[in-house]
C-alpha positions, 0 to 999 in steps of 0.5 A: 123905431118908426111908428105910423099913426093910423089913418084918419078916418072923417068923422062922418064916415065912421059915424055911417059905418058904425051906424051900420054895424049898429044891429046885432043882425048886421054884425052877425052877417058882417061876421059871417062874410068876414070869416068866409073870406074873399070868395064870399057867400050866395045869399042862401049860404050866407042866410042859412049860416047867420039865421036872417033870410028874406027881406030882411037879409037884402036889407042888411046886406044893402046897408053894409054895402051902402058904406063900402063894407060889403059887396054883391056880384052875380054869378050865374043865377046867385048872387055872391056877398063878399066883405070886401073892406078888411082895412076899412074894418081895421081902420074903424077899429083904430079910429074907436082906439085912437080917437075915443081912447085917446085920454083914457088911462090904460084898463086895469083888469084883475088876471083872475076874472072873478 
């Protein structure tokens, strides 16, 4: 059986991506776009779905776009935002598990979470 190691992410790239995700509102924006699928959402629809609007939404989308997680494109008179880096998101999750938790014993959680 062949196992594949997750791709190595340079520490500075991981740190930039995690910094961009270090806001509840940005996480909400990214989650909303991932759930919307590859067609994305207009900026207006994105704001309505995640409860962030105006210049605040523009700032958060720009921050996520800067680290390559979101892309904005003009379609007619609308701006469409879409999550474009599904592989990058998975690689970041793998980074946490392989790099940050490599020396940790498996968590032993009780079956009944009292």
